N, C-alpha and C positions, 0 to 999 in steps of 0.2 A: 316123474318117478312115481311108481306105485309099489307099495310094499305091504305085506301082510298075508293073511290067509284065514281059513276057518270063518269066513263071513265078516271079517274085520280088516279094514284097509286104511292106510294113510296115503293120500294122493296129493302130490304137489307138481306144479308146472312152473318151470323157469323159462322166461322169455326176456332176453337181454338182461337188464338189471332188475327185472320184476319177478317176484316169486309169489304165487298164490297157492293156498292150501285149501282143498275141498273140505267143507264143514257140514255138520249136521246140526241145524239150529235148534233141534228139539232136545239136544243133550247139554249138560252143564259144562262149565269151563274148568271143573275140578280136574287136576292132573291124575292120570292113571298110568301105571307101569305096564308097558307093552313090549313084546319081543318083536322087533322089526328087523328083517334081514339078519336074523340070528343074534341080534344084540338087544339087551334090555334098554329101553328108552322111556322117558316120561313124556307123555303127550296129553294135552287137554282131551277129555272124553269127546268133546265136540269135533275134534280133528280125526276121529276114528269113525269111518263110514261103512255102510253095508256094501255087499258085493254089487248089487244093482246100481248104486250111485257111482261106485268106482268104475264099473264097466261103462256106464253112460258117459262119464267124464273122459275116459280114455278113447272110446269110439269117436266122440265128438272131436277130440284133439287130433286124431289121425284123419278123420273125414274132412276137417276144415284146414288142414295144413298147419296146425299148432295153435288153435284158439281155445279159450276157456268156454265151456258150455254156459251160456247166460241163464239157462233155466235152473242151474244149481247154485248153491250158496258157496262163495269163496271168501277167504280171508287173506288180505294182502300182507305179506310178511316183510 
């Protein structure tokens, strides 16, 4: 799942019983209010990534048949 816009995205990948969320390690864990899919939600700032990172994660997911890009930072939920 990828949601967001205006250069800010939340990206998560579910595989079986595993869920990983793309993270930006340069950002804090402080919660921020974001509108995702038209609904206000609270996410740690580190879980909101830029468009380039979101695009790289999604392209890798489709290119590899559903794998996480190991060059990016992921948090297992």
